[in-house]
N, C-alpha and C positions, 0 to 999 in steps of 0.2 A: 840833135844832141850828139856829141862825140864822146866816145869812151876810150880812155887811154890806159895803156899799161904803164904803171908808174916805174917798173923795174927797167923796161926797155925804151920808154919814151915813145912807143909806137902806138898808132891808133889801132884799137881792136875792133870797133864797129861804129857805125852811125845809126842812131835811132830816129826814124823819120815817121811822122804821123800828124803832128800839129799843123794847124793851118795859120797860126799867128806866131809871133815872136815867143820864145821860151823865157819866162821871167824867173823861174825858181826850179831848183833841182835838189833832190834829197836821196840818200840811200837808206834802205831798211838795215836794221842792226845786223842781220845775218848776211848782209852783202849780196843777197841773191836778186834784189829788185832795185831799180831806180824809179823815182816818182818824179814827174815834171808837171809844172803848172804853166799855162800859157795865156796869151792875149785872146786866144779862141775860146776862152771861158771854160776850158776843160783841164782835168788832171789825167795824166796817162800813167799807167803802171807798166813798166818794161821788165821783162825777164832778162837778166844779164847772161844767162847761160846760152840762150837762143837768140838774143838780140831782137826779140819780137814783143810787140805790144800785147799785153795780157788783157787789159781792159782800159776803158775810157770813162771817167767819172764825170757825170754832168749834173749841174744843179746851180752853179753860180751864174749870176747874170751880168757879171763884169769880169775883167781880167783876173786871172789867178796870180797873185803876186808873191805868195809864200806857200811853201809846203814843208812838212816835217813828218817823220814816222815816229810813232810812239816806241819807248824803250823795248816793250814786248813784241813789236813788230806786228801787232794785230790791227792797229788803226793808222790812218793818215789824217792829219790835220791840215786844213788849207785856209789861207786868208786872201780875200779879194777886194777889188776896187768897188764891189757892190756893198762893202762896209760889213760883211759878214765873215765869221769863221765857221767852217763846217768840219765835222768829224765824220769819217768814212770808215766802214768795216773793210779791211783789206781782203778778207776771204770771200765776202758776198759782193763787194763793190757797191754796196748801198750806203746812202747817207743816213747816219744815225742821229745826227742832230744839227741844227743851225743856231749859232750864237749871234743874236742881233743886239745892237745897242751902240756900236761904234758910229761916230758921226763923220768918219772919213775912211779912206782906203786902209785896209789892213795889209801891212807890208812886211810883217815878220811874225812867225809862230815858232814855238819850240816844244 
């Protein structure tokens, strides 16, 4: 994942860690973190100040196709080709719930 400075058009950093293609990216409301979902079935949380991975959220059994941060910045929501939506606590990195019932891949969350 490349992070760009919108004022200068220059690349600020590259975030490396996923072992599969990145399918989804979202920023937290405070602008301090980037969240990414990948074909490696993980969600990674990146610190934009340091450019380092803070944690890797594991629990999906298929590609992570969608990610979003809640407006309060406390949770991450992810959708996957495993037909589930998961809610994660950003502070602890723990899965709080898994919503099942979709009969196909979840490709968008908000």
